[in-house]
N, C-alpha and C positions, 0 to 999 in steps of 0.2 A: 509476196515479199519475202526476201531471205532474211531472216534474222540469226542466220549464225554471221558469228564474228570470226574475221580469220585472226586479226591483230587486234588486240587490246590494249591500250596505252593508257596508264593511269598516273596521274600525279607526277608528268614529266619536266624536270627542270635540267637545261642543261646549260653548262658555264663553260666559256673560253678564258680559261686563269681566274681571273676574278670578275669578269665581265657575264654579268647573266643573258643567254640569250632567246632560253625560252622559260617561259612561265604556266607551270602546272598546267599541262595540257592534258585531258580527258579525251580519248577518242575513241571507237570501234569502228574497226575497217571492214567491211562486211563480205563474205566470203561471194566471188563472183561478180563484184560491182565493180565498176570504175569510181573513183573517189577523187576527187579534184581540189586542189589547194590553191588557193588563189589570195593575192594582197601584194602591198608593194614591195619595192627593192628590198633587200634587208628587213624584211619583217619575221625570220625564221622559218620560211616554209621548206628551204633544201636543208636547213640545218633539221629539222626534223623529219623530212625525208629519210637522209643520210642517216640518222640516230636508228631508224627500225632494222636495218640489217648492217649496223655498227660500223657503216664507214669513215664515220668520225673517229673511231679509234686511231685512225693513222694519222690523226691530227693533234699535236703535241700538246697537252696542256688540259683537255679537253675533258670534261666531269658529263656523265649525264645520272640524274638521279631519278628515281621513280622507279613504274614497272613498263616494259613492253613484252606482252605474250603474244606468241605464234603459237594456234589452234593450244592455247594453255599452258603453253612449256616458256619459264621466261628466258628472255634472248642475252639479258646480261648475266645470267649464272654464271659462275665459274666453271661448271659442268657442260655447259653452251660449245661446242666447236662451231668455232667463226668461220672455217672454210664451208662446212656443211651448211652452216646459216647462209651463207653468202652464196652459196649454190641454191637454195629452195628462195631465195630472195632478192633476185637480178637486179641489175640497177641498169638504166640506158640516161647516158649521160646526155648534156644540152649539146655538147657540140660531137660529132660521130667522131669514135675515135678506132679505125677500123688499124690493124696493125699490118707494119711492111709485110705483108706474104701475101698467098693466092686467095681468092675469095674464099675457095675449098677448103684451105689450113684456118682460115679466119673462125670458118662456121666450126672445122673440127678440133679448134685449139683446146677447148674447155674438156672437150671428149676424153682427150689426152691427158692433160693435166690433172683433171679428177679420177684417172683411169677406168673411166664408165665403159668405152669397149678398145681391144687392140685389134678386133676383126674389120678387116678393110671392108667386106659387104656388109658389114652392120653399118659401120662409119658412112660409107657410101648412102645408105637407107636414112640416118638421120640428116645428113647433108642436106638432101633433096627433100625431106618433110619439112624441115625446119625454115628451109627456103621460101618452099612453098607458101608454110604459115607464114610468113613476112610478106608474101605478095613480091617476092623476088626472083623465084626459080624460073618464068619463061624468059626473062630481061639477062640472065646471066648462066641459063643452063648450057651455052656453047663456049662459055668462057670463066671456067671454075678454076681451069691452073693459071690465068692473069692475075697480078698484082691487083688486089681491094683498092690502092690507093687511086686506079683509074677510072674508078665509078663515080657518076655525080652526087652532091653532096646528100639528097633526097634517097640515092641507092646504097650510100654509105649509112646512112642511119637505118635503114631498112636492113641491112647487112648485120650492124653493132644489133638490132633485135633477134632476127635468127643466130646470131650469135649465143645470147643469153639464152633464148630456148630450146638450145641444141642440150642444155645439161638437165632439162624439163625442171624447172624453177615452178614454185607454188603462186608466188606475189612477182610481179615485175612492178618495179619504183621506175619512174619516167622523172626527170629532171628538164623539164622545158624540154621537151624532146623535137620538137618544130621550130624553135624559135630562129634558127640559122637558116632555114629554109625556104624557097620561094612558095607561093600560094597554091601552085600544083599536086610541090611535093607534100606540102602540108596536107592537103585533102587526101593525099593518100595514106599519109600516116594516121589522119584520124581514124578513117576507113579501118585500117588495119588494127586501129587499138578497140574499135566498136568491134572487130570482129574475135579478136582476141580475149575478150570478154567470156566467152561460152568455157573456158579452157583454165584461164587465169584469174586473179585477182589483182588489179591493176590500181595504180596511186599514182598520179599525175601532177606534177606542180607546175603550174604555167601562168604567164602573165598576160595572158590573150582570154579576157573574160569571154568572148562567143565561142572560143575553142570549149571551155569548161562547161557551157550551158548546150553546147553541142553532142560534146560527148561522153559527159559524165551523167552517174545516177545520184551523189549525194557528194556535195561540194562544203568546206570548210573556209571561212574566211579569216585569216591570220592577219595582226597589226600589232607593232610594236614585242614581239616575241609572244604575244597571246592569241589563243584561239579565241576570236569574238563572237564566232559563231556558224553552226553546224547543222544541215540540214538537206532535205531533198532539192537537189539541183533547182526545180523547177520553185517551188518554194522561195527559196532563197534567193532567186534572182526576181520573182515576182513580187511577193510581200516578206522582205525579210525584217524580221522582229526588231534588230538594232540598227539605231540611227547612224553608226561608223559604217557599217556594212552598205546601208542605202547611200549613203555619200559618197563609197569608192565604186559602186557597180553604176551608178548614173554620174560618176565623173567629177562631181563636186567636190570630191577629198582634195583637201591642203590646198 
């Protein structure tokens, strides 16, 4: 078992104005693990996820208390470079959001913005490598100059994963990455997530409990802004310690 924590969250409270969305969250996300976050809509899963790389900073009136540490470094410290943080902790959203440009330029976008390389040969190399990592290269290698908008939904989502991988993140945050996809595309994304954990630490928010059971190593159950239970995935699904967790996973919830 890998005991190394990549991200450590202690006493996290999140407020939207005067309304509290998260209450005293303590959680360790282990390196090269897939950590799934489950729970009903509006329970705080996505708020928690976006707090890990400060995407919530973009929302007016939000306030985060407590501590989030990435490899022991305080993410909310004034010294933290937010652009650098979001490069290290990448985000994949629920709906694929390819830019209205070519497949190649979508993947190369982060390299240019972050000034990672200006060398065309090096850029070509990274674009191919990340499209391969996202299991998309064989499908798009002959149309790299074509618009990304012409890809299918599943391909667009894998392109967005490739775009995130291009800047060499350490952590990937995925907010329901397969919820808008058909079963075949969903299976490809799940397979991809499982492959990626060799090189990345992954946190995935999902409404699909079967998906959490299939892909993750550890699972956290959120309810009303609180982390009710967190443990090894198999254990949480077969012998939950908490009645609320059991009610949710057996469908008796609410």
